[in-house]
N, C-alpha and C positions, 0 to 999 in steps of 0.2 A: 319694304326696306331694301330689297335687292336692287330695285330701280334707283333708289337714292344712292346706294353705294356704287352702282354702275355709273351713274351720272357724275358723282362726286367722289374724289378719293378721300379716304379717311387719313387724316394727318396724325402722325405719331411723333410728337415732339414735346419737350418740356423744359422746365427751368433748371433741372438738375443735370446740366451738361458739364463737360470738362473744360470747354473753351470759355474764355471771358466773353461777356456780351459785347456786341458791336455797338458803335455809336448810334446806329439806326435802331437797334433793339432798345437801347436805353431811352432814346427819344420817344419811341412808340409806347414803351411801358410808362414813362413819365406822363404822357398824355392820357393813357388809360387810368392811371392813378388819380389824375385831376377829376375825372368823371366819377370814379368810384368813391373818392373822398366826399363827394356831395351826399352819397347814400349813407356814409358813416354818421352823418347828422341825424339820420332816422334810425340809428341803432344797428346798422349792418356792419359786420366785421369782414374785412378783406381777407380772403383765404390765402394762406401761404402758397406760393407757387404761381406760375403764369406760363403761357405758351407764346413763343415768338416764332415767326416764320416769314417767308416772303409771300406776297399775294399779288394777284393781277386780275383784271377784268376777265370774267368767264373761267376763272380758276379758283373757286371757293375752297375753303378748308373746313373740315369737319372734325370736331373734337368730342370724344365720348366722355361723359361725366356721370358719376353716380350721385343721385340726389335722394333726399329723404322727405317723405310726406310730412307735412306740418311746418317745414321750413319755407322761408321766402328767399329767393335768389335774384341777384342782378348780375348778368353777364355783360361785361364791358370790353369792347374792342376799340383800339385806336391804331392809326397808321401814321407813317411819316408823311411829310408834305406832298409827296408825289401822288398819293391817293387823294381823291377829291370827295368821295362818298363811300361809306361802308354801311353794311346792313348785317344785323345779327338776328338769327332765327333759331328757335328751339324746336326739336322734333322728339316724339316719343320713340320707344324702342322698335316700333313698326314703321318708322319713317313718316309719320303723320305730323305736319306742322301744327304747333300748339299756339293758342292765343297767349300773347304776352303784352306787357305794357312797354311800348317802344320809346326810345329816346334816340334822336339822330341830330348830329351837328357836324356836317361835313365829314371829315375823316375820323369822327368819333361816333360810336353807336352803342346802344345798350338795349337789353331786353330783360324785363322783370317778369318773374315766373314763380308760381307756387304749385308744386306737383301734388296731385291727388294720391299718387302711389309712389313708394320708394322703388328705386331701380335705375337702370341705365337710361340716359337721355343723350341726345346729340345736339351740339351747338354748331351752327353753320355760320361762318364768317365769310362774307362776300364783298368784294370790291365792286361797286356799281359803276363808278366813274373814276377816271384818272389813269396814271401810269403805274407800272409795277412798283411796289413799295414793300416795306417791312411793317408788319403789324404785331400787336401784342393783345392777347386775350387774358383777362383775369376775372374772378368773380367774387361777389360778396354774398353773405348769408346772414339770416337771423331767424 
């Protein structure tokens, strides 16, 4: 995990800020909600809250989440038009990448995951191609 943290900075940001969201944040969140809405048809509920920040190639963001065994999750990230391709990866508490069900569509990406154990996990959002952009991450569960 130390290597993961050394290579990538842990982002600490959230939806509960005092400033009004920017147009770019609204655009990125709207795009993420489009993808997450498709999972709602399968019984997934969109969790209240989301994370928005800037992102650029070779500057991934890591968000810590607490997950519960027995639940299924979809982590959905979307970015503004400047980003051309995003990738979402889930890691265990030791920094080991976990097998997920992927979804990718240009500046929209998602990872489906069902943890075997409850506890902290890390979601990495990476811009693979494009120019600096604003992204939003949210997740659904059932």
